[in-house]
C-alpha positions as CSV (number, residue, x, y, z in Angstrom):
1,X,-11.1,-8.9,4.1
2,X,-8.4,-6.4,5.7
3,X,-6.6,-7.0,8.6
4,X,-7.7,-6.6,12.0
5,X,-6.2,-4.0,13.8
6,X,-8.2,-4.0,16.8
7,X,-6.7,-4.4,20.2
8,X,-3.9,-2.7,22.8
9,X,-0.5,-2.4,21.2
10,X,2.3,-1.1,23.5
11,X,5.4,0.5,21.8
12,X,8.7,-1.5,21.5
13,X,10.9,1.0,19.6
14,X,10.7,4.6,18.3
15,X,13.0,5.6,15.5
16,X,14.0,9.1,14.6
17,X,11.1,10.7,16.3
18,X,13.2,13.9,17.2
19,X,13.6,14.9,13.9
20,X,10.2,13.9,12.5
21,X,8.7,15.8,15.5
22,X,11.2,19.3,14.7
23,X,10.1,18.7,10.8
24,X,6.4,19.3,12.3
25,X,7.5,22.4,14.0
26,X,7.4,21.0,17.3
27,X,9.1,22.8,20.0
28,X,12.5,21.7,21.8
29,X,11.3,20.9,25.4
30,X,8.2,18.7,23.9
31,X,10.2,16.8,21.9
32,X,12.7,15.8,24.8
33,X,9.7,14.9,26.7
34,X,8.2,12.6,24.0
35,X,11.3,11.0,23.3
36,X,11.0,9.7,26.7
37,X,7.5,8.1,26.5
38,X,6.3,4.7,25.7
39,X,2.9,5.5,24.3
40,X,0.1,2.7,23.7
41,X,-2.4,2.4,21.4
42,X,-5.8,1.3,21.1
43,X,-7.5,0.6,18.2
44,X,-11.3,0.0,17.7
45,X,-12.1,-1.2,14.0
46,X,-15.5,-2.3,12.9
47,X,-15.2,-3.3,9.6
48,X,-13.4,0.3,7.4
49,X,-14.3,2.3,10.7
50,X,-11.4,2.8,13.0
51,X,-10.8,4.8,16.5
52,X,-7.0,5.0,16.9
53,X,-6.2,6.3,20.5
54,X,-2.5,7.0,21.3
55,X,-2.2,7.1,24.9
56,X,0.4,8.3,27.3
57,X,1.3,10.0,30.8
58,X,2.0,13.1,28.7
59,X,-0.8,13.8,26.4
60,X,-3.3,11.9,24.8
61,X,-4.6,11.8,21.1
62,X,-7.5,10.1,19.0
63,X,-8.7,10.1,15.7
64,X,-11.6,8.4,14.3
65,X,-12.4,7.7,10.7
66,X,-13.7,5.6,7.8
67,X,-11.5,4.3,5.2
68,X,-11.7,6.0,1.7
69,X,-13.9,9.1,3.7
70,X,-11.8,12.4,3.6
71,X,-12.3,14.2,7.1
72,X,-10.8,16.9,8.8
73,X,-8.4,16.4,11.2
74,X,-7.0,18.6,14.1
75,X,-3.9,17.0,15.4
76,X,-4.4,19.1,18.7
77,X,-2.0,17.1,21.3
78,X,0.6,16.7,18.6
79,X,1.3,19.7,16.5
80,X,-1.9,21.5,16.8
81,X,-2.6,21.9,13.3
82,X,-5.6,21.3,10.9
83,X,-5.3,19.1,8.0
84,X,-7.4,17.3,5.5
85,X,-6.8,13.5,6.1
86,X,-7.7,10.4,3.6
87,X,-7.0,7.2,4.8
88,X,-7.2,4.1,2.4
89,X,-6.2,0.4,2.4
90,X,-2.9,-0.7,0.4
91,X,-3.5,-4.4,0.4
92,X,-3.5,-5.0,4.2
93,X,-1.6,-1.4,4.9
94,X,-3.9,1.7,6.4
95,X,-2.0,4.6,4.6
96,X,-3.1,8.2,5.6
97,X,-1.9,11.1,3.5
98,X,-2.5,14.7,5.1
99,X,-2.8,18.0,3.4
100,X,-1.9,20.9,5.2
101,X,0.9,23.4,5.9
102,X,3.5,20.6,5.8
103,X,4.5,18.6,2.8
104,X,4.5,15.0,2.5
105,X,3.0,14.6,5.8
106,X,1.0,11.2,6.6
107,X,1.3,7.5,7.8
108,X,1.3,3.6,7.3
109,X,0.3,1.2,9.5
110,X,0.7,-2.9,9.1
111,X,0.9,-5.6,11.0
112,X,3.2,-8.6,10.8
113,X,2.8,-11.4,13.1
114,X,2.0,-9.6,16.8
115,X,3.4,-6.3,15.7
116,X,1.9,-3.1,15.0
117,X,4.3,-1.2,12.8
118,X,3.8,2.7,12.0
119,X,5.6,5.0,9.8
120,X,5.0,8.7,10.2
121,X,6.6,11.2,7.5
122,X,7.0,15.0,7.4
123,X,8.7,16.7,4.6
124,X,11.7,14.9,4.4
125,X,11.9,13.1,7.7
126,X,10.2,9.5,8.4
127,X,9.7,7.8,11.9
128,X,9.3,4.0,12.3
129,X,7.7,2.6,15.2
130,X,6.7,-0.7,16.4
131,X,4.0,-1.8,18.8
132,X,3.6,-5.4,20.5
133,X,0.1,-6.5,21.0
134,X,-0.8,-6.5,24.9
C-alpha cells in the first residue's frame, strides 16, 4: 500500500526557490513576492487519484491526476505553461516528469514522519521544500 498523503501541510522551509523560478522564466517581481510566502498544501488522495492544492495569499494552484496516467497540465498561476505530466510511484515517493518547453522539469514528493518533502526541478536548478502536517 502506498503512503497516505492526504491532509493539510504548512510550509516550514523553502531552499533555492528564486533560482528555480528564474529557470522557469518567472519575472523578478513575482519571484520576490513568492519568496515571502509560506504556502499551504491541501492533498486529497483516493487510492491513486490525487488533487493537490497549493494555497497562498498571492496565488493558488490546483492539480488533479491519477498515478500512472499521463495528463496535460496547465501551470496557470505558476509559470503559465502547458506540459505533459506523468506521476508515478517510486516506492512511497510520488515522482512527476513534466515534458514541455523546459528541460529536466518535474517534482518528487515524499513523507518522513509528519513532514512532507517536495523537490522541484527545472533545468539545472532544484528547490527543496518541507511542509509540516497541520
